[in-house]
FIVOVEX-939651 format. One record per residue (C-alpha): residue number from 1; x, y, z. Coordinates in Angstrom, 3 decimals. Example, Ala and Ser with C-alpha at 12.3 -4.5 7.8 and 13.67 -1.06 7.14 Angstrom:
BEGIN
  num        px        py        pz
    1    12.300    -4.500     7.800
    2    13.670    -1.060     7.140
***
This chain:
BEGIN
  num        px        py        pz
    1   213.461    85.373  -193.078
    2   214.136    82.659  -195.671
    3   212.679    79.208  -195.206
    4   215.233    76.507  -194.428
    5   214.956    73.553  -196.753
    6   216.183    70.052  -196.204
    7   219.198    69.163  -198.254
    8   218.654    66.255  -200.597
    9   221.107    63.425  -200.120
   10   222.160    61.118  -202.874
   11   220.671    57.631  -202.686
   12   223.231    54.893  -202.125
   13   222.696    52.365  -204.948
   14   224.491    49.629  -202.977
   15   222.154    50.102  -200.014
   16   219.126    49.962  -202.298
   17   220.412    46.775  -203.933
   18   221.094    45.189  -200.532
   19   217.571    46.054  -199.379
   20   216.043    44.515  -202.491
   21   218.173    41.378  -202.160
   22   217.143    40.943  -198.533
   23   213.476    41.309  -199.518
   24   213.882    38.709  -202.253
   25   215.543    36.299  -199.803
   26   212.536    36.257  -197.451
   27   210.374    33.142  -197.646
   28   207.013    33.783  -199.296
   29   204.245    34.498  -196.846
   30   201.584    31.846  -196.708
   31   198.155    33.411  -196.553
   32   196.358    32.743  -193.326
   33   193.345    30.484  -193.674
   34   190.168    32.541  -193.558
   35   188.444    32.331  -190.239
   36   184.745    31.591  -190.187
   37   182.739    34.616  -189.100
   38   181.851    34.755  -185.448
   39   178.265    33.720  -184.820
   40   175.977    36.655  -184.349
   41   174.204    36.533  -181.051
   42   170.567    37.370  -181.208
   43   169.832    40.477  -179.217
   44   167.431    39.928  -176.388
   45   164.728    42.473  -176.817
   46   161.103    42.848  -176.114
   47   159.455    42.905  -179.479
   48   157.355    45.931  -180.194
   49   156.688    45.291  -183.838
   50   158.755    47.555  -186.018
   51   159.907    49.847  -183.190
   52   163.489    51.075  -183.599
   53   166.208    49.827  -181.278
   54   167.852    53.250  -181.074
   55   166.774    56.848  -181.485
   56   168.520    60.127  -182.181
   57   167.353    63.162  -180.248
   58   167.396    66.436  -182.139
   59   167.491    69.165  -179.528
   60   166.814    72.154  -181.822
   61   164.009    74.081  -180.176
   62   164.322    72.032  -176.985
   63   167.713    73.181  -175.717
   64   166.268    74.031  -172.294
   65   165.118    70.430  -171.829
   66   168.539    69.169  -172.927
   67   170.172    71.494  -170.402
   68   167.813    70.351  -167.617
   69   168.787    66.737  -168.278
   70   172.495    67.645  -168.278
   71   172.104    69.609  -165.026
   72   170.290    66.701  -163.375
   73   173.077    64.404  -164.551
   74   175.699    66.645  -162.947
   75   173.737    66.896  -159.691
   76   173.111    63.144  -159.331
   77   174.852    59.858  -159.952
   78   172.599    58.941  -162.868
   79   173.786    58.821  -166.470
   80   172.095    60.920  -169.164
   81   170.793    57.748  -170.816
   82   169.089    56.542  -167.626
   83   167.632    59.997  -166.957
   84   166.242    60.275  -170.472
   85   164.705    56.785  -170.359
   86   163.043    57.466  -167.000
   87   161.763    60.847  -168.195
   88   160.272    59.181  -171.280
   89   158.626    56.489  -169.133
   90   157.052    59.123  -166.893
   91   156.054    61.196  -169.916
   92   154.437    58.219  -171.685
   93   152.477    57.312  -168.559
   94   151.209    60.897  -168.438
   95   150.346    60.911  -172.173
   96   148.532    57.572  -171.935
   97   146.415    58.870  -169.048
   98   145.838    62.438  -170.189
   99   146.566    62.566  -173.897
  100   149.001    64.975  -175.522
  101   147.449    68.107  -173.993
***
């Protein structure tokens, strides 16, 4: 089955000239005065030295843990972020008391 192609229409030189004339008749645009940048609000955070503000979790090798968190999220009203933070708090308390064993 052959492919249908759009037929090319001839450009109307009068229409092109009218368009150009209308563009030339427009008043020149005055550039808007640059706005001063919005002040940056300082983030309220508890300083922990050079600790990062965010972290990326790489789940390779820990997919079961990722799935447990997702399942808990589905079973409760808590968001993944809140679940992960609470799990890390509990885990750190355990590590501080018992070490990494």
